N, CA, C and O atoms as a Maestro MAE file, in Angstrom:
{
 s_m_m2io_version
 :::
 2.0.0
}

f_m_ct {
 s_m_title
 :::
 protein
 m_atom[244] {
  # First column is atom index #
  i_m_mmod_type
  r_m_x_coord
  r_m_y_coord
  r_m_z_coord
  i_m_residue_number
  s_m_chain_name
  s_m_pdb_residue_name
  s_m_pdb_atom_name
  i_m_atomic_number
  :::
  1 25 122.825 101.667 54.342 1 A "MET " " N  " 7
  2 3 122.498 100.426 54.994 1 A "MET " " CA " 6
  3 2 120.990 100.151 54.899 1 A "MET " " C  " 6
  4 15 120.579 99.020 54.638 1 A "MET " " O  " 8
  5 25 120.181 101.172 55.107 2 A "PHE " " N  " 7
  6 3 118.738 101.034 54.976 2 A "PHE " " CA " 6
  7 2 118.276 101.848 53.773 2 A "PHE " " C  " 6
  8 15 118.896 102.845 53.402 2 A "PHE " " O  " 8
  9 25 117.195 101.411 53.182 3 A "THR " " N  " 7
  10 3 116.615 102.191 52.096 3 A "THR " " CA " 6
  11 2 115.838 103.365 52.698 3 A "THR " " C  " 6
  12 15 115.480 103.324 53.875 3 A "THR " " O  " 8
  13 25 115.575 104.399 51.915 4 A "PRO " " N  " 7
  14 3 114.812 105.532 52.461 4 A "PRO " " CA " 6
  15 2 113.433 105.132 52.977 4 A "PRO " " C  " 6
  16 15 112.951 105.700 53.957 4 A "PRO " " O  " 8
  17 25 112.797 104.163 52.330 5 A "GLY " " N  " 7
  18 3 111.488 103.694 52.795 5 A "GLY " " CA " 6
  19 2 111.568 103.015 54.152 5 A "GLY " " C  " 6
  20 15 110.695 103.199 55.000 5 A "GLY " " O  " 8
  21 25 112.617 102.232 54.351 6 A "GLN " " N  " 7
  22 3 112.790 101.561 55.643 6 A "GLN " " CA " 6
  23 2 113.065 102.576 56.748 6 A "GLN " " C  " 6
  24 15 112.569 102.433 57.866 6 A "GLN " " O  " 8
  25 25 113.852 103.596 56.434 7 A "THR " " N  " 7
  26 3 114.159 104.628 57.425 7 A "THR " " CA " 6
  27 2 112.896 105.401 57.803 7 A "THR " " C  " 6
  28 15 112.660 105.663 58.983 7 A "THR " " O  " 8
  29 25 112.091 105.764 56.818 8 A "LYS " " N  " 7
  30 3 110.840 106.476 57.105 8 A "LYS " " CA " 6
  31 2 109.911 105.607 57.946 8 A "LYS " " C  " 6
  32 15 109.287 106.097 58.888 8 A "LYS " " O  " 8
  33 25 109.816 104.326 57.614 9 A "PHE " " N  " 7
  34 3 108.961 103.424 58.381 9 A "PHE " " CA " 6
  35 2 109.457 103.307 59.819 9 A "PHE " " C  " 6
  36 15 108.653 103.331 60.751 9 A "PHE " " O  " 8
  37 25 110.759 103.182 60.012 10 A "ALA " " N  " 7
  38 3 111.311 103.049 61.369 10 A "ALA " " CA " 6
  39 2 111.018 104.298 62.193 10 A "ALA " " C  " 6
  40 15 110.630 104.197 63.357 10 A "ALA " " O  " 8
  41 25 111.201 105.469 61.599 11 A "ILE " " N  " 7
  42 3 110.927 106.712 62.327 11 A "ILE " " CA " 6
  43 2 109.440 106.810 62.664 11 A "ILE " " C  " 6
  44 15 109.083 107.143 63.794 11 A "ILE " " O  " 8
  45 25 108.578 106.524 61.700 12 A "PHE " " N  " 7
  46 3 107.136 106.546 61.943 12 A "PHE " " CA " 6
  47 2 106.750 105.545 63.026 12 A "PHE " " C  " 6
  48 15 105.938 105.863 63.895 12 A "PHE " " O  " 8
  49 25 107.318 104.345 62.988 13 A "PHE " " N  " 7
  50 3 106.990 103.316 63.969 13 A "PHE " " CA " 6
  51 2 107.417 103.740 65.367 13 A "PHE " " C  " 6
  52 15 106.654 103.575 66.319 13 A "PHE " " O  " 8
  53 25 108.617 104.280 65.508 14 A "ILE " " N  " 7
  54 3 109.112 104.691 66.826 14 A "ILE " " CA " 6
  55 2 108.249 105.809 67.399 14 A "ILE " " C  " 6
  56 15 107.878 105.770 68.572 14 A "ILE " " O  " 8
  57 25 107.930 106.803 66.577 15 A "ILE " " N  " 7
  58 3 107.113 107.919 67.053 15 A "ILE " " CA " 6
  59 2 105.727 107.434 67.462 15 A "ILE " " C  " 6
  60 15 105.239 107.803 68.530 15 A "ILE " " O  " 8
  61 25 105.085 106.616 66.633 16 A "SER " " N  " 7
  62 3 103.743 106.137 66.969 16 A "SER " " CA " 6
  63 2 103.764 105.211 68.182 16 A "SER " " C  " 6
  64 15 102.831 105.231 68.984 16 A "SER " " O  " 8
  65 25 104.808 104.404 68.329 17 A "PHE " " N  " 7
  66 3 104.911 103.505 69.471 17 A "PHE " " CA " 6
  67 2 105.042 104.292 70.770 17 A "PHE " " C  " 6
  68 15 104.405 103.953 71.767 17 A "PHE " " O  " 8
  69 25 105.856 105.330 70.764 18 A "VAL " " N  " 7
  70 3 106.024 106.157 71.963 18 A "VAL " " CA " 6
  71 2 104.717 106.871 72.304 18 A "VAL " " C  " 6
  72 15 104.357 106.967 73.478 18 A "VAL " " O  " 8
  73 25 104.010 107.366 71.306 19 A "ILE " " N  " 7
  74 3 102.736 108.038 71.563 19 A "ILE " " CA " 6
  75 2 101.727 107.064 72.173 19 A "ILE " " C  " 6
  76 15 101.016 107.420 73.113 19 A "ILE " " O  " 8
  77 25 101.659 105.849 71.650 20 A "VAL " " N  " 7
  78 3 100.740 104.844 72.202 20 A "VAL " " CA " 6
  79 2 101.127 104.493 73.633 20 A "VAL " " C  " 6
  80 15 100.256 104.341 74.489 20 A "VAL " " O  " 8
  81 25 102.421 104.363 73.902 21 A "LEU " " N  " 7
  82 3 102.860 104.072 75.274 21 A "LEU " " CA " 6
  83 2 102.442 105.169 76.238 21 A "LEU " " C  " 6
  84 15 101.982 104.879 77.342 21 A "LEU " " O  " 8
  85 25 102.594 106.418 75.839 22 A "ILE " " N  " 7
  86 3 102.225 107.534 76.705 22 A "ILE " " CA " 6
  87 2 100.728 107.545 76.966 22 A "ILE " " C  " 6
  88 15 100.300 107.743 78.103 22 A "ILE " " O  " 8
  89 25 99.925 107.335 75.927 23 A "VAL " " N  " 7
  90 3 98.464 107.339 76.082 23 A "VAL " " CA " 6
  91 2 98.025 106.206 77.006 23 A "VAL " " C  " 6
  92 15 97.200 106.423 77.894 23 A "VAL " " O  " 8
  93 25 98.556 105.018 76.813 24 A "VAL " " N  " 7
  94 3 98.157 103.880 77.642 24 A "VAL " " CA " 6
  95 2 98.618 104.068 79.087 24 A "VAL " " C  " 6
  96 15 97.894 103.714 80.017 24 A "VAL " " O  " 8
  97 25 99.810 104.619 79.282 25 A "TYR " " N  " 7
  98 3 100.293 104.845 80.648 25 A "TYR " " CA " 6
  99 2 99.411 105.861 81.368 25 A "TYR " " C  " 6
  100 15 99.068 105.668 82.535 25 A "TYR " " O  " 8
  101 25 99.048 106.928 80.688 26 A "ARG " " N  " 7
  102 3 98.178 107.943 81.311 26 A "ARG " " CA " 6
  103 2 96.805 107.349 81.643 26 A "ARG " " C  " 6
  104 15 96.196 107.707 82.651 26 A "ARG " " O  " 8
  105 25 96.328 106.451 80.799 27 A "LYS " " N  " 7
  106 3 95.033 105.818 81.039 27 A "LYS " " CA " 6
  107 2 95.074 104.942 82.295 27 A "LYS " " C  " 6
  108 15 94.099 104.891 83.044 27 A "LYS " " O  " 8
  109 25 96.175 104.266 82.525 28 A "ASP " " N  " 7
  110 3 96.302 103.348 83.652 28 A "ASP " " CA " 6
  111 2 96.932 103.982 84.893 28 A "ASP " " C  " 6
  112 15 97.209 103.276 85.862 28 A "ASP " " O  " 8
  113 25 97.159 105.272 84.885 29 A "LEU " " N  " 7
  114 3 97.866 105.914 85.995 29 A "LEU " " CA " 6
  115 2 97.131 105.759 87.328 29 A "LEU " " C  " 6
  116 15 97.770 105.552 88.359 29 A "LEU " " O  " 8
  117 25 95.802 105.857 87.322 30 A "LYS " " N  " 7
  118 3 95.032 105.700 88.568 30 A "LYS " " CA " 6
  119 2 95.189 104.294 89.136 30 A "LYS " " C  " 6
  120 15 95.330 104.125 90.348 30 A "LYS " " O  " 8
  121 25 95.165 103.279 88.264 31 A "LEU " " N  " 7
  122 3 95.336 101.906 88.734 31 A "LEU " " CA " 6
  123 2 96.737 101.677 89.266 31 A "LEU " " C  " 6
  124 15 96.914 100.942 90.238 31 A "LEU " " O  " 8
  125 25 97.730 102.287 88.653 32 A "HIS " " N  " 7
  126 3 99.106 102.131 89.119 32 A "HIS " " CA " 6
  127 2 99.259 102.692 90.527 32 A "HIS " " C  " 6
  128 15 99.956 102.108 91.356 32 A "HIS " " O  " 8
  129 25 98.619 103.805 90.796 33 A "ARG " " N  " 7
  130 3 98.719 104.401 92.138 33 A "ARG " " CA " 6
  131 2 98.062 103.525 93.192 33 A "ARG " " C  " 6
  132 15 98.495 103.518 94.345 33 A "ARG " " O  " 8
  133 25 97.023 102.786 92.815 34 A "VAL " " N  " 7
  134 3 96.314 101.931 93.775 34 A "VAL " " CA " 6
  135 2 97.096 100.646 94.037 34 A "VAL " " C  " 6
  136 15 97.286 100.256 95.189 34 A "VAL " " O  " 8
  137 25 97.551 99.987 92.966 35 A "TYR " " N  " 7
  138 3 98.130 98.657 93.111 35 A "TYR " " CA " 6
  139 2 99.635 98.637 93.317 35 A "TYR " " C  " 6
  140 15 100.176 97.622 93.754 35 A "TYR " " O  " 8
  141 25 100.319 99.721 93.018 36 A "TYR " " N  " 7
  142 3 101.784 99.741 93.123 36 A "TYR " " CA " 6
  143 2 102.239 100.846 94.063 36 A "TYR " " C  " 6
  144 15 103.069 101.678 93.699 36 A "TYR " " O  " 8
  145 25 101.696 100.850 95.267 37 A "LYS " " N  " 7
  146 3 102.022 101.905 96.231 37 A "LYS " " CA " 6
  147 2 103.471 101.829 96.709 37 A "LYS " " C  " 6
  148 15 104.152 102.853 96.771 37 A "LYS " " O  " 8
  149 25 103.942 100.656 97.040 38 A "ASN " " N  " 7
  150 3 105.275 100.507 97.644 38 A "ASN " " CA " 6
  151 2 106.312 100.037 96.635 38 A "ASN " " C  " 6
  152 15 107.197 99.253 96.976 38 A "ASN " " O  " 8
  153 25 106.213 100.497 95.428 39 A "ARG " " N  " 7
  154 3 107.121 100.048 94.375 39 A "ARG " " CA " 6
  155 2 108.550 100.509 94.602 39 A "ARG " " C  " 6
  156 15 109.479 99.868 94.112 39 A "ARG " " O  " 8
  157 25 108.755 101.595 95.328 40 A "ILE " " N  " 7
  158 3 110.110 102.103 95.567 40 A "ILE " " CA " 6
  159 2 110.921 101.110 96.388 40 A "ILE " " C  " 6
  160 15 112.131 100.990 96.195 40 A "ILE " " O  " 8
  161 25 110.266 100.398 97.301 41 A "TRP " " N  " 7
  162 3 110.982 99.428 98.126 41 A "TRP " " CA " 6
  163 2 111.436 98.229 97.296 41 A "TRP " " C  " 6
  164 15 112.503 97.667 97.541 41 A "TRP " " O  " 8
  165 25 110.637 97.848 96.331 42 A "VAL " " N  " 7
  166 3 111.025 96.754 95.442 42 A "VAL " " CA " 6
  167 2 112.232 97.178 94.609 42 A "VAL " " C  " 6
  168 15 113.171 96.402 94.433 42 A "VAL " " O  " 8
  169 25 112.209 98.398 94.101 43 A "LEU " " N  " 7
  170 3 113.336 98.916 93.327 43 A "LEU " " CA " 6
  171 2 114.595 98.992 94.173 43 A "LEU " " C  " 6
  172 15 115.667 98.584 93.725 43 A "LEU " " O  " 8
  173 25 114.483 99.506 95.388 44 A "LEU " " N  " 7
  174 3 115.653 99.595 96.266 44 A "LEU " " CA " 6
  175 2 116.189 98.216 96.631 44 A "LEU " " C  " 6
  176 15 117.404 98.029 96.705 44 A "LEU " " O  " 8
  177 25 115.311 97.257 96.860 45 A "GLY " " N  " 7
  178 3 115.746 95.892 97.147 45 A "GLY " " CA " 6
  179 2 116.468 95.265 95.968 45 A "GLY " " C  " 6
  180 15 117.482 94.589 96.139 45 A "GLY " " O  " 8
  181 25 115.950 95.488 94.785 46 A "PHE " " N  " 7
  182 3 116.583 94.966 93.580 46 A "PHE " " CA " 6
  183 2 117.955 95.586 93.375 46 A "PHE " " C  " 6
  184 15 118.917 94.883 93.066 46 A "PHE " " O  " 8
  185 25 118.051 96.907 93.544 47 A "LEU " " N  " 7
  186 3 119.344 97.582 93.387 47 A "LEU " " CA " 6
  187 2 120.346 97.136 94.458 47 A "LEU " " C  " 6
  188 15 121.537 97.002 94.178 47 A "LEU " " O  " 8
  189 25 119.860 96.905 95.686 48 A "ALA " " N  " 7
  190 3 120.739 96.410 96.741 48 A "ALA " " CA " 6
  191 2 121.250 95.010 96.414 48 A "ALA " " C  " 6
  192 15 122.416 94.698 96.657 48 A "ALA " " O  " 8
  193 25 120.384 94.175 95.868 49 A "PHE " " N  " 7
  194 3 120.786 92.822 95.492 49 A "PHE " " CA " 6
  195 2 121.839 92.853 94.387 49 A "PHE " " C  " 6
  196 15 122.848 92.153 94.476 49 A "PHE " " O  " 8
  197 25 121.617 93.646 93.362 50 A "ILE " " N  " 7
  198 3 122.581 93.762 92.269 50 A "ILE " " CA " 6
  199 2 123.895 94.345 92.783 50 A "ILE " " C  " 6
  200 15 124.974 93.899 92.394 50 A "ILE " " O  " 8
  201 25 123.796 95.338 93.655 51 A "GLY " " N  " 7
  202 3 125.003 95.923 94.239 51 A "GLY " " CA " 6
  203 2 125.786 94.919 95.066 51 A "GLY " " C  " 6
  204 15 127.015 94.882 95.002 51 A "GLY " " O  " 8
  205 25 125.080 94.100 95.848 52 A "SER " " N  " 7
  206 3 125.775 93.093 96.657 52 A "SER " " CA " 6
  207 2 126.443 92.047 95.762 52 A "SER " " C  " 6
  208 15 127.533 91.572 96.082 52 A "SER " " O  " 8
  209 25 125.810 91.683 94.651 53 A "LEU " " N  " 7
  210 3 126.450 90.754 93.719 53 A "LEU " " CA " 6
  211 2 127.712 91.362 93.120 53 A "LEU " " C  " 6
  212 15 128.724 90.678 92.970 53 A "LEU " " O  " 8
  213 25 127.654 92.627 92.784 54 A "PHE " " N  " 7
  214 3 128.822 93.318 92.233 54 A "PHE " " CA " 6
  215 2 129.955 93.380 93.243 54 A "PHE " " C  " 6
  216 15 131.114 93.155 92.894 54 A "PHE " " O  " 8
  217 25 129.627 93.683 94.493 55 A "ILE " " N  " 7
  218 3 130.638 93.752 95.549 55 A "ILE " " CA " 6
  219 2 131.255 92.376 95.793 55 A "ILE " " C  " 6
  220 15 132.475 92.260 95.908 55 A "ILE " " O  " 8
  221 25 130.422 91.327 95.873 56 A "LEU " " N  " 7
  222 3 130.938 89.973 96.067 56 A "LEU " " CA " 6
  223 2 131.841 89.549 94.911 56 A "LEU " " C  " 6
  224 15 132.867 88.902 95.120 56 A "LEU " " O  " 8
  225 25 131.457 89.913 93.709 57 A "LYS " " N  " 7
  226 3 132.266 89.568 92.539 57 A "LYS " " CA " 6
  227 2 133.652 90.192 92.652 57 A "LYS " " C  " 6
  228 15 134.656 89.544 92.356 57 A "LYS " " O  " 8
  229 25 133.705 91.448 93.079 58 A "ASN " " N  " 7
  230 3 134.995 92.131 93.186 58 A "ASN " " CA " 6
  231 2 135.809 91.634 94.384 58 A "ASN " " C  " 6
  232 15 137.037 91.599 94.321 58 A "ASN " " O  " 8
  233 25 135.141 91.253 95.466 59 A "LEU " " N  " 7
  234 3 135.862 90.759 96.633 59 A "LEU " " CA " 6
  235 2 136.452 89.374 96.408 59 A "LEU " " C  " 6
  236 15 137.523 89.070 96.933 59 A "LEU " " O  " 8
  237 25 135.770 88.522 95.631 60 A "LEU " " N  " 7
  238 3 136.207 87.161 95.410 60 A "LEU " " CA " 6
  239 2 137.096 87.015 94.172 60 A "LEU " " C  " 6
  240 15 137.429 85.902 93.764 60 A "LEU " " O  " 8
  241 25 137.464 88.114 93.598 61 A "LYS " " N  " 7
  242 3 138.279 88.089 92.392 61 A "LYS " " CA " 6
  243 2 139.672 87.575 92.647 61 A "LYS " " C  " 6
  244 15 140.480 87.495 91.722 61 A "LYS " " O  " 8
  :::
 }
 m_bond[243] {
  # First column is bond index #
  i_m_from
  i_m_to
  i_m_order
  :::
  1 1 2 1
  2 2 3 1
  3 3 4 2
  4 3 5 1
  5 5 6 1
  6 6 7 1
  7 7 8 2
  8 7 9 1
  9 9 10 1
  10 10 11 1
  11 11 12 2
  12 11 13 1
  13 13 14 1
  14 14 15 1
  15 15 16 2
  16 15 17 1
  17 17 18 1
  18 18 19 1
  19 19 20 2
  20 19 21 1
  21 21 22 1
  22 22 23 1
  23 23 24 2
  24 23 25 1
  25 25 26 1
  26 26 27 1
  27 27 28 2
  28 27 29 1
  29 29 30 1
  30 30 31 1
  31 31 32 2
  32 31 33 1
  33 33 34 1
  34 34 35 1
  35 35 36 2
  36 35 37 1
  37 37 38 1
  38 38 39 1
  39 39 40 2
  40 39 41 1
  41 41 42 1
  42 42 43 1
  43 43 44 2
  44 43 45 1
  45 45 46 1
  46 46 47 1
  47 47 48 2
  48 47 49 1
  49 49 50 1
  50 50 51 1
  51 51 52 2
  52 51 53 1
  53 53 54 1
  54 54 55 1
  55 55 56 2
  56 55 57 1
  57 57 58 1
  58 58 59 1
  59 59 60 2
  60 59 61 1
  61 61 62 1
  62 62 63 1
  63 63 64 2
  64 63 65 1
  65 65 66 1
  66 66 67 1
  67 67 68 2
  68 67 69 1
  69 69 70 1
  70 70 71 1
  71 71 72 2
  72 71 73 1
  73 73 74 1
  74 74 75 1
  75 75 76 2
  76 75 77 1
  77 77 78 1
  78 78 79 1
  79 79 80 2
  80 79 81 1
  81 81 82 1
  82 82 83 1
  83 83 84 2
  84 83 85 1
  85 85 86 1
  86 86 87 1
  87 87 88 2
  88 87 89 1
  89 89 90 1
  90 90 91 1
  91 91 92 2
  92 91 93 1
  93 93 94 1
  94 94 95 1
  95 95 96 2
  96 95 97 1
  97 97 98 1
  98 98 99 1
  99 99 100 2
  100 99 101 1
  101 101 102 1
  102 102 103 1
  103 103 104 2
  104 103 105 1
  105 105 106 1
  106 106 107 1
  107 107 108 2
  108 107 109 1
  109 109 110 1
  110 110 111 1
  111 111 112 2
  112 111 113 1
  113 113 114 1
  114 114 115 1
  115 115 116 2
  116 115 117 1
  117 117 118 1
  118 118 119 1
  119 119 120 2
  120 119 121 1
  121 121 122 1
  122 122 123 1
  123 123 124 2
  124 123 125 1
  125 125 126 1
  126 126 127 1
  127 127 128 2
  128 127 129 1
  129 129 130 1
  130 130 131 1
  131 131 132 2
  132 131 133 1
  133 133 134 1
  134 134 135 1
  135 135 136 2
  136 135 137 1
  137 137 138 1
  138 138 139 1
  139 139 140 2
  140 139 141 1
  141 141 142 1
  142 142 143 1
  143 143 144 2
  144 143 145 1
  145 145 146 1
  146 146 147 1
  147 147 148 2
  148 147 149 1
  149 149 150 1
  150 150 151 1
  151 151 152 2
  152 151 153 1
  153 153 154 1
  154 154 155 1
  155 155 156 2
  156 155 157 1
  157 157 158 1
  158 158 159 1
  159 159 160 2
  160 159 161 1
  161 161 162 1
  162 162 163 1
  163 163 164 2
  164 163 165 1
  165 165 166 1
  166 166 167 1
  167 167 168 2
  168 167 169 1
  169 169 170 1
  170 170 171 1
  171 171 172 2
  172 171 173 1
  173 173 174 1
  174 174 175 1
  175 175 176 2
  176 175 177 1
  177 177 178 1
  178 178 179 1
  179 179 180 2
  180 179 181 1
  181 181 182 1
  182 182 183 1
  183 183 184 2
  184 183 185 1
  185 185 186 1
  186 186 187 1
  187 187 188 2
  188 187 189 1
  189 189 190 1
  190 190 191 1
  191 191 192 2
  192 191 193 1
  193 193 194 1
  194 194 195 1
  195 195 196 2
  196 195 197 1
  197 197 198 1
  198 198 199 1
  199 199 200 2
  200 199 201 1
  201 201 202 1
  202 202 203 1
  203 203 204 2
  204 203 205 1
  205 205 206 1
  206 206 207 1
  207 207 208 2
  208 207 209 1
  209 209 210 1
  210 210 211 1
  211 211 212 2
  212 211 213 1
  213 213 214 1
  214 214 215 1
  215 215 216 2
  216 215 217 1
  217 217 218 1
  218 218 219 1
  219 219 220 2
  220 219 221 1
  221 221 222 1
  222 222 223 1
  223 223 224 2
  224 223 225 1
  225 225 226 1
  226 226 227 1
  227 227 228 2
  228 227 229 1
  229 229 230 1
  230 230 231 1
  231 231 232 2
  232 231 233 1
  233 233 234 1
  234 234 235 1
  235 235 236 2
  236 235 237 1
  237 237 238 1
  238 238 239 1
  239 239 240 2
  240 239 241 1
  241 241 242 1
  242 242 243 1
  243 243 244 2
  :::
 }
}
């Protein structure tokens, strides 16, 4: 389906992209701790909202 050159490029791109993501995340880790202190509550609220939509969908079926 892919040529060997395309496969090598895709593997190289994925590996380099993940490495860049890790480096940038580590660089911004101090800022994340300052500005995103209560992020767990946002995640829990989002999951509760999605869960309530799922429950309503099944109840109104």
